[in-house]
C-alpha positions in Angstrom: 0.0 0.0 0.0 1.3 3.5 -0.9 2.1 5.9 1.9 -0.1 8.9 2.2 2.5 11.7 2.1 -0.3 14.3 1.8 -1.7 13.3 5.2 1.8 13.8 6.7 2.0 17.3 5.3 -1.5 18.2 6.2 -0.8 17.5 9.9 1.3 20.7 9.8 -0.2 22.6 6.8 -3.9 21.8 6.7 -4.4 23.7 3.4 -1.3 22.2 1.8 -1.0 22.4 -2.0 -1.6 18.9 -3.5 0.4 19.5 -6.7 3.3 20.8 -4.6 3.2 17.7 -2.4 3.2 15.5 -5.4 6.1 17.4 -6.8 8.1 17.0 -3.6 7.3 13.2 -3.6 8.5 13.1 -7.3 11.7 15.1 -6.4 12.5 12.6 -3.6 11.7 9.7 -5.9 13.5 6.5 -5.0 14.7 7.8 -1.6 11.1 7.4 -0.3 11.3 3.6 -0.9 13.8 3.4 1.9 12.1 3.7 5.3 15.2 5.3 6.7 15.6 7.9 3.9 11.9 8.8 4.0 12.4 10.4 7.4 14.5 13.3 8.6 16.5 12.8 11.8 16.6 16.0 13.7 19.1 14.5 16.3 21.6 13.8 13.5 23.7 16.8 12.6 24.8 15.2 9.4 21.2 14.6 8.4 20.3 18.2 9.1 23.3 19.3 7.1 22.1 17.2 4.2 18.7 18.9 4.3 20.5 22.3 4.3 23.0 21.5 1.6 21.0 19.2 -0.7 17.5 20.7 -0.4 17.8 24.3 0.7 21.0 25.3 -1.1 20.8 23.0 -4.1 17.1 22.4 -4.9 15.7 25.7 -3.5 18.8 27.7 -4.6 18.9 29.7 -1.3 21.9 31.9 -0.7 21.4 32.6 3.0 24.2 31.7 5.4 24.5 28.2 6.8 23.6 29.7 10.2 20.3 31.1 8.8 19.5 27.9 6.9 20.3 25.8 10.0 17.9 27.9 12.0 15.1 27.2 9.4 15.9 23.4 9.6 15.8 23.5 13.5 12.6 25.5 13.4 10.9 22.7 11.3 12.4 20.1 13.7 10.7 22.0 16.5 7.4 22.2 14.6 7.4 18.5 14.0 8.8 17.5 17.4 5.7 15.5 18.3 6.5 13.0 15.5 9.2 10.6 16.4 9.6 9.9 12.7 9.6 13.2 10.8 8.3 12.6 7.2 10.8 14.0 4.7 8.0 15.0 2.4 6.3 17.1 5.2 9.7 18.5 6.3 10.6 19.6 2.8 7.2 21.0 2.2 7.4 23.2 5.3 10.8 24.5 4.3 9.7 25.2 0.7 6.6 26.9 2.1 8.7 29.0 4.5 10.8 30.3 1.6 7.9 30.7 -0.8 9.4 28.1 -3.1 6.5 25.7 -3.5 6.2 26.8 -7.2 9.3 24.8 -7.9 7.4 21.6 -7.3 4.1 22.3 -9.1 
């Protein structure tokens, strides 16, 4: 059975944009087939750095300092702290939404 990524996102963004969610799922592609890779570990600095470097800098083309981008990642960690397993799709959606970059995924 397919995972309901949209439900993960809508926990945090009730009016989430479905085409943007689908675009993020497509962007993540094969990574979502691995249970481990489909979640973001906020306790793992290397994992947070990967989100910053691979998603914020590379995919969203953000030019803010690492310190600023790290703050954004930690803020999403805080938002999602109730979830032991933080859905990578929801995590990326919240970051893209914060930086008004959801259009990249539609």
